[in-house]
C-alpha positions, 0 to 999 in steps of 0.5 A: 107306664104311659097308656093310650094316645101319646101326644108331644107336650111342653119340653123344657130345655136348660142350656143354649149349647149345641146339645141343647139347640140341637134338641129344641130343632128336633123336638120342634120338627116333631110338634113339640113346644119347646122353651130353651133357657140360658143364664147367659146373655149370649145363647151359644154355649161354648160355641162363642167368644168374647173381646177383651183389650181387642183380643178375640178370645173363642171360648170352644172346647176346653177338655176333650177326653176319651181319646186314649187307646181303648176309649170311644173317641180314639176310633 
C-alpha cells in the first residue's frame, strides 16, 4: 500500500498502436514522463499499411470478436 504524497513517475509503454499512443498522451498530460517503445520501424501498430508490388495493403484490424448475440460489442 502506498502512503504519503504520490507523484507521477516514469512510465514505459510497450507498443505504439492506438492503445499505447493514447495511454502515452493521457499520462503525459498528467505530467508523467512517458517512453513508448516499438519493435517495428514505423509507429502506429495496426493503423498503418504498406505497398507491395504497387498495391496498397492496409494492415488494419484483422478480427473483431464479441459481436454475437449477448456479447459486449453487439450493443
